[in-house]
C-alpha positions in Angstrom: -24.8 10.4 -16.8 -21.9 8.1 -17.5 -21.3 6.9 -21.0 -20.0 3.5 -19.9 -22.0 1.5 -17.4 -22.6 -2.2 -16.5 -25.0 -3.6 -14.0 -22.2 -5.5 -12.3 -18.4 -5.4 -12.8 -16.2 -8.3 -11.8 -12.5 -7.7 -11.6 -10.8 -11.0 -12.3 -11.5 -14.1 -14.4 -10.3 -16.9 -12.1 -12.6 -19.5 -10.4 -14.1 -17.0 -8.0 -14.9 -14.3 -10.5 -16.3 -16.7 -13.0 -18.4 -18.6 -10.4 -19.8 -15.3 -9.2 -20.8 -14.3 -12.7 -22.4 -17.6 -13.4 -24.6 -17.3 -10.3 -25.9 -13.9 -11.3 -29.1 -13.5 -13.3 -28.9 -13.7 -17.1 -30.8 -10.4 -17.4 -28.0 -8.4 -15.7 -25.3 -6.8 -17.9 -22.0 -8.1 -16.5 -18.5 -6.9 -17.4 -15.5 -9.0 -16.4 -11.9 -7.8 -16.9 -8.6 -9.7 -16.7 -5.2 -8.1 -16.2 -3.6 -10.7 -18.5 -4.7 -13.6 -20.8 -7.9 -15.2 -19.6 -6.2 -18.5 -18.8 -3.4 -16.8 -16.8 -5.1 -16.7 -13.4 -3.7 -18.7 -10.4 -6.9 -20.8 -10.5 -5.6 -22.5 -13.6 -2.4 -23.4 -11.8 -4.0 -25.3 -8.9 -2.8 -28.9 -9.0 -4.0 -30.8 -6.0 -7.8 -30.7 -5.9 -10.8 -29.3 -4.2 -12.2 -30.5 -0.8 -15.7 -31.8 -0.4 -17.6 -32.9 2.7 -18.0 -36.6 2.0 -20.8 -37.2 4.5 -22.2 -35.7 7.7 -19.9 -38.1 9.6 -16.9 -36.3 8.2 -18.0 -32.8 9.3 -16.4 -32.6 12.7 -13.1 -34.0 11.3 -13.0 -31.6 8.3 -13.9 -28.7 10.6 -11.1 -29.6 13.1 -8.5 -30.2 10.3 -9.3 -26.7 8.9 -9.1 -25.1 12.3 -5.9 -26.8 13.3 -4.1 -25.9 10.1 -5.2 -22.3 10.7 -3.9 -22.3 14.3 -7.4 -21.9 15.5 -7.5 -18.3 14.3 -10.2 -19.1 11.7 -13.6 -17.5 11.6 -15.7 -20.5 12.7 -18.8 -19.3 10.9 -16.8 -19.0 7.6 -15.4 -22.5 8.1 -18.9 -23.9 8.8 -20.4 -22.2 5.7 -17.6 -23.4 3.4 -17.8 -27.0 4.5 -21.6 -27.2 4.5 -21.7 -25.6 1.0 -19.1 -27.9 -0.5 -21.4 -30.6 -1.9 -23.6 -28.1 -3.7 -20.7 -26.4 -5.3 -19.3 -29.7 -6.5 -22.7 -30.6 -7.9 -22.8 -27.4 -9.9 -19.3 -28.0 -11.2 -20.2 -31.5 -12.3 -23.3 -30.1 -14.0 -21.2 -27.8 -16.2 -18.9 -30.7 -17.2 -16.0 -30.7 -14.7 -14.5 -34.2 -14.9 -13.4 -35.4 -11.5 -11.5 -38.7 -11.1 -13.9 -41.7 -10.5 -13.5 -45.3 -9.4 -16.2 -47.8 -10.3 -18.4 -44.8 -11.2 -18.0 -43.1 -7.9 -16.1 -40.0 -7.1 -12.6 -40.8 -6.0 -11.0 -38.9 -3.1 -7.3 -38.4 -2.3 -5.6 -37.1 0.9 -3.2 -34.2 1.3 -1.1 -32.8 4.2 -2.9 -32.0 7.5 -6.1 -33.8 6.4 -7.0 -36.6 8.7 -8.7 -38.6 5.9 -9.2 -38.5 2.1 -11.8 -35.8 1.1 -10.2 -34.2 -1.9 -11.6 -34.5 -5.5 -9.1 -34.1 -8.3 -8.5 -34.3 -12.1 -5.1 -35.7 -12.7 -2.7 -33.0 -11.3 -4.5 -30.2 -13.2 -7.7 -29.7 -11.1 -7.6 -25.9 -11.2 -7.3 -25.9 -15.0 -10.1 -28.4 -15.4 -12.5 -26.4 -13.2 -11.6 -22.9 -14.3 -11.5 -23.7 -18.0 -15.0 -25.2 -17.8 -16.2 -22.2 -15.8 -14.7 -19.8 -18.4 -16.3 -21.8 -21.3 -19.7 -21.6 -19.6 -19.3 -17.8 -19.0 -18.3 -17.2 -22.6 -21.6 -18.8 -23.7 -23.6 -16.2 -21.8 -24.8 -13.2 -23.9 -25.0 -11.0 -20.8 -21.3 -11.5 -19.8 -18.7 -9.5 -21.5 -15.1 -10.6 -20.8 -12.1 -8.3 -21.7 -8.5 -9.5 -21.4 -5.4 -7.3 -20.8 -7.3 -4.7 -18.9 -6.2 -3.5 -15.5 -8.3 -1.9 -12.7 -6.2 1.1 -11.7 -8.7 2.6 -9.2 -12.3 2.5 -8.0 -14.8 5.3 -8.3 -16.5 6.1 -5.0 -18.4 8.7 -3.1 -19.3 8.8 0.6 -18.2 5.1 1.0 -20.3 3.9 -1.9 -18.6 2.2 -4.8 -19.8 3.5 -8.1 -17.5 1.8 -10.5 -13.8 1.4 -11.5 -11.2 3.1 -13.6 -9.5 0.8 -16.1 -6.4 0.9 -18.4 -6.5 -1.2 -21.5 -3.6 -2.8 -23.4 -3.2 0.3 -25.5 -2.8 2.5 -22.5 -6.3 4.1 -22.8 -7.9 5.1 -19.5 -11.7 4.8 -19.0 -14.3 5.1 -16.3 -16.8 2.3 -16.0 -19.8 2.8 -13.7 -21.7 -0.1 -12.1 -24.4 -0.8 -9.6 -22.1 -3.3 -7.9 -18.4 -4.2 -8.2 -16.9 -7.5 -7.2 -13.1 -7.7 -6.7 -11.8 -11.2 -7.5 -8.3 -10.2 -8.5 -6.2 -13.1 -7.0 -3.1 -13.0 -4.8 0.1 -11.1 -4.4 2.8 -13.4 -5.6 4.0 -10.9 -8.2 5.4 -8.9 -5.2 7.9 -11.6 -4.4 11.0 -12.8 -6.2 10.2 -16.5 -5.6 6.5 -17.4 -6.0 4.3 -20.0 -7.5 1.9 -17.2 -8.7 1.8 -15.4 -12.0 3.9 -12.3 -11.9 1.1 -9.9 -12.9 -0.8 -10.7 -9.6 0.6 -7.8 -7.5 -2.2 -7.0 -5.1 -3.6 -4.0 -6.9 -6.9 -4.3 -5.1 -5.2 -4.1 -1.8 -3.4 -0.8 -2.7 -6.7 0.6 -4.0 -8.4 -0.5 -0.8 -5.7 1.3 1.2 -6.2 4.5 -0.8 -9.9 4.5 -0.1 -9.8 3.4 3.6 -11.5 0.0 2.8 -10.8 -2.4 5.7 -8.2 -5.1 5.3 -7.6 -8.2 7.5 -4.5 -10.3 8.3 -2.5 -9.1 5.3 0.7 -10.4 6.9 -0.6 -14.0 6.7 1.2 -15.2 3.6 1.6 -18.9 3.0 4.9 -20.4 1.8 4.5 -23.7 -0.1 7.1 -26.1 1.1 7.8 -27.9 -2.1 8.4 -26.1 -5.4 10.9 -27.3 -8.0 14.3 -25.7 -7.3 15.7 -23.7 -10.2 18.3 -21.1 -10.7 16.1 -19.6 -13.5 14.2 -16.4 -13.0 10.4 -16.4 -13.0 7.5 -18.3 -11.5 8.3 -21.4 -9.5 6.7 -24.7 -10.4 4.7 -26.2 -7.6 5.1 -29.9 -6.7 1.6 -30.6 -5.4 0.9 -31.6 -1.9 -0.9 -34.5 -3.4 2.3 -36.3 -4.1 3.2 -36.3 -0.4 -0.4 -37.2 0.4 0.1 -40.3 -1.7 3.4 -41.3 -0.3 6.3 -39.2 -1.6 9.2 -38.8 0.8 11.5 -35.9 1.7 15.3 -36.5 2.2 18.1 -34.3 3.4 21.5 -33.9 1.7 22.6 -37.4 3.1 19.4 -39.0 1.7 17.9 -39.4 5.1 14.3 -38.9 5.8 14.0 -36.0 8.2 10.4 -35.0 8.6 6.7 -36.0 8.6 5.7 -35.1 5.0 2.1 -34.5 6.0 2.7 -31.6 8.4 0.6 -28.5 7.7 2.3 -26.3 5.1 3.7 -23.7 7.5 5.2 -26.2 9.8 6.7 -28.3 7.0 8.2 -25.2 5.5 9.9 -24.4 8.8 11.4 -27.9 9.0 12.6 -27.8 5.4 14.3 -24.4 5.9 15.9 -25.7 9.1 17.2 -28.7 7.3 18.5 -26.6 4.4 20.4 -24.4 6.8 21.8 -27.4 8.6 22.9 -28.9 5.3 24.0 -25.6 3.8 21.9 -26.2 0.7 19.3 -24.3 -1.2 16.9 -27.3 -1.5 16.0 -30.7 -0.1 15.2 -33.9 -2.1 11.8 -35.2 -2.8 11.3 -38.8 -3.9 8.2 -39.8 -5.8 9.6 -43.1 -7.0 7.7 -45.0 -4.3 4.4 -44.3 -6.1 5.4 -46.5 -9.1 6.1 -45.4 -12.6 2.6 -46.1 -14.1 0.8 -44.5 -11.2 3.0 -41.3 -11.4 2.3 -40.9 -15.1 -1.4 -41.4 -14.7 -1.9 -39.4 -11.5 0.6 -36.6 -12.0 1.2 -36.3 -15.7 1.8 -32.5 -15.6 4.3 -32.8 -12.9 6.0 -35.7 -14.6 6.2 -33.7 -17.9 7.5 -30.5 -16.3 10.2 -32.3 -14.4 11.3 -34.1 -17.5 11.6 -30.7 -19.2 13.8 -29.6 -16.3 16.0 -32.8 -16.6 14.5 -34.9 -13.9 12.7 -38.3 -14.4 10.6 -38.5 -11.2 9.9 -42.2 -11.9 13.6 -42.9 -11.4 15.2 -40.1 -9.4 14.7 -37.6 -6.7 14.0 -33.9 -7.5 15.3 -30.8 -5.6 12.5 -28.8 -3.9 12.5 -25.6 -2.0 9.8 -23.3 -0.3 8.3 -20.4 -2.2 5.5 -17.8 -1.7 2.3 -19.5 -2.7 -1.0 -18.2 -1.1 -2.4 -15.1 0.6 -4.6 -15.8 3.6 -5.2 -12.1 4.3 -6.9 -9.6 2.1 -9.7 -7.1 1.9 -11.9 -7.7 4.9 -15.3 -9.2 4.1 -18.2 -10.7 5.9 -19.6 -14.1 5.2 -21.5 -12.7 2.2 -18.3 -11.3 0.8 -19.3 -7.6 1.4 -16.4 -5.2 2.1 -16.6 -2.2 4.4 -17.6 -0.1 1.4 -21.2 -0.2 0.2 -21.9 -1.9 -3.2 -18.4 -3.4 -3.2 -17.7 -7.1 -2.7 -14.5 -9.2 -2.8 -14.0 -12.9 -3.1 -11.3 -15.5 -3.6 -7.7 -14.8 -2.6 -8.2 -11.0 -2.8 -10.6 -11.2 0.2 -10.3 -12.3 3.8 -13.3 -13.7 5.6 -11.1 -15.6 8.1 -11.9 -19.0 6.8 -8.2 -20.0 6.6 -7.0 -18.4 9.8 -3.2 -18.1 10.0 -2.5 -20.9 7.5 -4.6 -22.5 4.8 -5.4 -26.2 4.8 -4.5 -27.9 1.5 -7.2 -27.8 -1.3 -9.5 -25.4 0.6 -8.7 -22.5 -1.7 -10.8 -23.4 -4.8 -13.7 -24.4 -2.6 -13.6 -21.2 -0.5 -13.2 -19.1 -3.7 -16.5 -20.4 -5.1 -18.5 -20.8 -2.0 -18.1 -17.1 -1.1 -18.3 -15.9 -4.7 -21.8 -17.5 -4.9 -22.8 -15.9 -1.6 -21.7 -12.5 -3.0 -23.9 -13.1 -6.1 -26.8 -14.1 -3.9 -26.6 -11.0 -1.7 -26.3 -8.7 -4.8 -29.4 -10.4 -6.2 -31.3 -10.1 -2.9 -30.5 -6.4 -2.4 -30.3 -5.3 -6.0 -31.2 -1.8 -6.9 -30.1 0.8 -9.5 -27.4 3.2 -8.5 -28.0 6.7 -9.8 -24.6 8.3 -10.5 -23.4 11.5 -12.0 -20.3 11.3 -14.1 -17.3 12.1 -12.0 -14.6 14.6 -13.0 -11.6 12.3 -12.5 -8.0 13.2 -13.6 -7.4 10.2 -15.9 -3.9 11.5 -16.8 -2.8 10.4 -13.4 -3.2 6.7 -14.3 -1.4 6.8 -17.7 2.1 6.1 -16.3 1.7 2.4 -15.7 5.2 1.8 -14.4 5.0 4.6 -11.9 1.6 3.6 -10.7 2.6 -0.1 -10.4 5.6 0.8 -8.2 3.5 3.2 -6.1 0.9 0.4 -5.5 3.6 -2.2 -4.8 5.3 0.0 -2.2 2.0 0.8 -0.6 1.1 -2.9 -0.2 4.5 -4.1 1.0 4.8 -1.3 3.5 1.4 -2.1 4.9 2.2 -5.8 5.2 5.4 -5.0 7.1 3.6 -2.5 9.3 0.9 -5.1 10.2 3.5 -7.8 10.7 5.5 -5.6 13.1 2.4 -4.7 15.1 1.5 -8.4 15.4 5.1 -9.3 16.6 5.1 -6.5 19.1 1.8 -7.7 20.5 3.1 -11.2 20.9 6.2 -9.9 22.7 4.0 -7.9 25.1 2.0 -10.9 26.1 
């Protein structure tokens, strides 16, 4: 038998992975691994907020907004489940201490692009950090949850389409086999594959490459969202996102002649097209965003992190416009899962940005990502609990030397994912031309 085994392994320590762990029984031995520092997941970077169904009267509107943003390619069952589950998820977050903005004691809602009405809860402009840090703190209190940072999943262990565990590499380069009754992939997005992205650079789609190696079904992996407004910079590295919330609350986009040229509340993909069109017309690498209209005190209270970051870059957003440009932001596609987050491989689940249950369709509606990540992570936990049984495994003879060259393996996985994205994109384009 294997010398290292957990009941359940969760790859990733963002909102989805943590919420899954916290919804699993306390008598199960859970191992969580993170490729980088525990606070360097994209969940921590989410600025805008998290959607919630305010009342039954808002259901049809919320459903339609999500479908329209996704160009009606969404899985309707997934959309329904996400919306109907939102109030319970928010209740659980509040119960562990998440501090959403309130007004006169009641939850305060804001609006973002492509939403027909305010339904987004927020904490300043650091909603993701507020949520994920509280989830992480709660997980670290649990004796049954072991969390290891700077540890990378380099492969899964499987036999006859049954996942039996994972192969990991630690920060010293040691390669180990870890067996488990169930594995949940919550590894985040693919921004590290792109030169300009709002994502952390270590998020390179490893789970997708591993899925391709093991013939695990993928879905819509060419659906990659570009965020229309990131702070323009000539510096290398991650792009700083200027939240959609600033446009939802009245910020204005201007061209090179300081003329308003677009409806700022268009869905992200459509707004990105308009900005790129204007940049080409103006022969510039950015357009201007004015937040001044919101008022100095309101800006500092509502968007303190954006205000601070822009000051560091030399812009006082209470007094002047800032240059913004589109950059890769979110991955709608991923490992194909059902509405309980099960993949095409037995005992293997995926949730959050790594997965694709079709909820976002071809384009994600603003502030649905944190909600979707937790709704379907909880459903994965529930199905694992409902179907739980011990997996009897015999220790596999695996060539661990193959995984020691981290640089070679990273490049191999990178090429595998990018080639598959291009292949799927070409196939989709050819299909459109044939119609």
